[in-house]
C-alpha positions as CSV (number, residue, x, y, z in Angstrom):
1,M,38.8,-97.1,62.7
2,R,37.7,-94.0,61.9
3,T,33.7,-94.9,60.4
4,L,32.6,-92.6,57.7
5,R,29.3,-92.1,56.7
6,F,27.1,-90.5,54.0
7,A,25.5,-87.6,55.6
8,A,22.3,-86.9,54.7
9,Y,20.8,-83.2,54.8
10,G,17.3,-83.0,55.3
11,V,15.1,-83.0,52.4
12,L,18.5,-83.0,50.1
13,G,19.4,-86.8,50.9
14,G,16.4,-88.3,50.5
15,L,16.0,-86.2,46.9
16,L,19.6,-87.4,46.0
17,M,18.4,-90.9,47.2
18,A,14.9,-90.5,45.2
19,C,17.2,-89.8,42.5
20,G,18.8,-93.0,42.7
21,A,22.7,-91.0,43.2
22,S,24.3,-91.8,46.3
23,P,24.6,-88.9,48.6
24,A,27.6,-87.2,48.1
25,T,27.8,-85.4,51.4
26,T,30.3,-86.7,53.7
27,A,31.0,-86.5,57.4
28,V,33.5,-87.6,60.1
29,S,31.3,-90.0,62.5
30,S,33.1,-87.7,65.5
31,P,35.6,-85.2,66.3
32,S,38.8,-86.4,66.9
33,P,42.3,-84.6,68.3
34,T,44.2,-86.3,65.0
35,A,43.7,-84.7,61.6
36,T,41.5,-86.5,59.1
37,R,42.3,-87.0,55.9
38,V,39.4,-85.1,53.9
39,V,41.2,-84.0,50.4
40,V,43.8,-86.0,48.1
41,T,44.4,-85.7,44.3
42,K,43.2,-88.1,41.1
43,T,45.1,-87.8,37.9
44,D,43.6,-88.8,34.8
45,A,44.2,-88.4,31.0
46,T,41.8,-86.2,30.2
47,N,41.8,-83.9,33.4
48,G,45.1,-83.9,34.4
49,T,45.3,-83.8,38.2
50,F,42.1,-82.8,40.4
51,L,40.7,-82.9,44.0
52,V,38.8,-85.9,45.0
53,A,37.2,-86.4,48.7
54,A,39.6,-89.1,50.5
55,S,36.3,-90.7,51.8
56,N,34.7,-91.8,48.9
57,Q,37.0,-91.1,45.6
58,M,34.3,-88.7,44.3
59,T,35.1,-85.0,42.4
60,L,35.5,-82.4,44.0
61,Y,34.2,-78.5,42.0
62,M,34.4,-75.3,42.6
63,F,31.8,-72.7,42.0
64,A,33.1,-69.4,39.7
65,R,30.5,-67.4,42.3
66,D,31.3,-67.8,45.3
67,T,34.2,-65.8,47.2
68,A,36.6,-67.1,49.0
69,G,35.0,-68.0,52.6
70,V,31.5,-67.8,51.1
71,S,29.3,-70.2,49.4
72,N,26.5,-68.8,47.2
73,C,25.4,-72.8,46.4
74,T,21.8,-72.5,48.5
75,G,18.8,-74.3,47.7
76,A,18.4,-76.1,44.4
77,C,22.0,-75.2,43.5
78,L,22.9,-77.6,46.8
79,T,20.4,-80.5,45.9
80,R,22.6,-80.5,42.3
81,W,26.0,-79.5,43.7
82,P,26.3,-81.4,47.6
83,A,28.6,-79.2,49.9
84,L,31.6,-81.4,51.3
85,S,30.8,-81.3,54.8
86,V,32.7,-82.5,57.9
87,W,31.7,-82.3,61.3
88,E,32.3,-79.2,63.2
89,G,35.8,-78.8,65.2
90,T,37.2,-81.7,62.6
91,T,41.2,-81.1,62.3
92,I,42.3,-81.5,58.4
93,D,45.0,-83.0,57.1
94,T,45.6,-83.7,53.1
95,G,46.8,-86.2,51.1
96,P,50.8,-85.6,48.6
97,G,50.2,-83.1,46.0
98,I,48.0,-80.2,47.5
99,T,49.5,-77.0,47.8
100,G,47.3,-75.2,49.0
101,Q,45.5,-74.5,52.1
102,V,42.2,-76.6,52.8
103,S,40.0,-75.5,55.6
104,T,36.5,-75.3,56.6
105,I,33.8,-72.4,56.7
106,T,30.3,-72.4,58.0
107,R,27.4,-72.3,55.8
108,P,24.7,-70.5,56.6
109,D,22.6,-73.6,56.9
110,G,24.9,-74.8,59.6
111,L,26.5,-77.0,57.8
112,T,30.6,-77.1,58.0
113,Q,31.9,-76.7,54.4
114,V,35.9,-77.3,53.0
115,T,37.2,-75.4,51.3
116,Y,40.8,-75.3,49.0
117,K,42.3,-72.0,48.6
118,G,39.5,-70.3,50.5
119,S,37.6,-71.7,47.9
120,P,33.8,-73.7,49.0
121,L,34.1,-77.6,47.5
122,Y,31.3,-79.6,45.8
123,F,30.6,-82.6,44.7
124,Y,27.9,-83.4,41.3
125,Y,25.3,-85.2,41.3
126,K,25.1,-86.7,37.9
127,D,28.9,-88.3,39.3
128,V,28.2,-91.6,40.2
129,A,31.3,-93.6,40.2
130,V,34.7,-92.8,41.0
131,G,36.4,-91.1,38.5
132,D,33.2,-89.3,37.0
133,T,34.2,-85.5,35.6
134,T,30.6,-84.6,34.0
135,G,30.1,-81.5,36.0
136,A,33.6,-80.4,34.4
137,G,32.9,-77.5,32.2
138,I,29.3,-76.9,33.6
139,S,28.4,-73.1,33.4
140,N,30.2,-71.5,36.8
141,W,31.6,-74.8,37.5
142,A,35.2,-75.9,37.6
143,L,37.2,-79.3,38.6
144,A,38.8,-78.0,41.9
145,K,42.9,-78.5,40.6
146,P,46.0,-78.1,43.4
């Protein structure tokens, strides 16, 4: 059974833990020749269908200031909006209902961030329970939708 763990990224992980939030950046424990399911869909009455991380079912977001294949969320932004990341070389599989390409980019900080249709994917630090969508509608941020 593949073991998933929360990856603390330097000070970011410590800050999230100190704030009482669970670290949302996830990583697969080791690269594998088999595909790893990374992104799946969730549906609710308020938001319709949106993307969540397969490992922890937490909501995923897109940043309007990103460009295709480039994350522009760094520093303090990344503290509030942790990147969905995987180990370099991870072969990605997706869940049913995901019609766009899920891939990865290498961020300037070295993390391998997951993308959907070229847009980097993020969590929101105030989402603490499965189903939370508190980042929806915050300036320049939107739910990642298939």
